[in-house]
C-alpha positions, -999 to 999 in steps of 0.1 A, spaced: -270 -443 -428 -298 -425 -412 -316 -419 -446 -313 -459 -453 -326 -467 -418 -355 -445 -421 -366 -460 -455 -361 -495 -441 -383 -486 -412 -409 -469 -434 -411 -500 -455 -406 -530 -429 -425 -514 -400 -460 -513 -414 -455 -551 -433 -444 -565 -399 -471 -549 -380 -498 -558 -403 -484 -595 -405 -478 -599 -368 -511 -583 -358 -532 -606 -385 -513 -639 -385 -498 -640 -349 -524 -619 -331 -499 -597 -315 -514 -564 -302 -503 -535 -328 -482 -518 -303 -460 -548 -295 -461 -555 -332 -444 -521 -339 -420 -526 -312 -408 -560 -324 -407 -545 -360 -385 -515 -347 -364 -537 -326 -354 -561 -352 -344 -533 -375 -324 -516 -347 -305 -550 -341 -299 -559 -379 -298 -526 -400 -266 -507 -382 -244 -539 -386 -256 -546 -421 -249 -510 -433 -215 -509 -420 -207 -544 -432 -219 -534 -467 -198 -500 -466 -167 -522 -462 -177 -552 -483 -202 -542 -510 -197 -574 -531 -212 -595 -503 -249 -580 -506 -268 -611 -513 -252 -630 -484 -255 -601 -460 -291 -595 -467 -297 -633 -464 -281 -632 -430 -300 -604 -419 -332 -624 -430 -322 -653 -405 -313 -629 -378 -345 -612 -380 -362 -647 -384 -347 -659 -350 -356 -625 -333 -392 -628 -345 -395 -663 -331 -381 -651 -298 -404 -620 -296 -434 -639 -307 -426 -670 -287 -433 -695 -314 -411 -715 -338 -427 -709 -369 -412 -710 -405 -438 -684 -420 -418 -661 -398 -389 -666 -420 -412 -660 -449 -423 -628 -434 -386 -619 -429 -377 -625 -463 -407 -605 -478 -403 -575 -456 -365 -574 -464 -371 -579 -500 -394 -551 -502 -370 -530 -482 -343 -536 -505 -364 -528 -536 -375 -495 -518 -338 -490 -514 -330 -494 -551 -359 -473 -563 -356 -444 -538 -323 -447 -520 -301 -446 -551 
């Protein structure tokens, strides 16, 4: 699990940080903290769920995107549909990296 979590952070934290600083004007330390926080909340339950239910991969990933979207809105203090797009993009990149590098 730790290997996949590290890969997820390596991919998603820079993406979230860049977008949150450029698009939502968060200071970069706060953007990094938000990126790490949303992944701490979502990654362990996702990993445990998929270990037991691997056939639910797409539904589980979509659920993670929604949860991260709501967390992003709470941290940014704005209701914004673009944050959903950001969540989907970050998670899609993370999934792709997992396929390429994670095995």
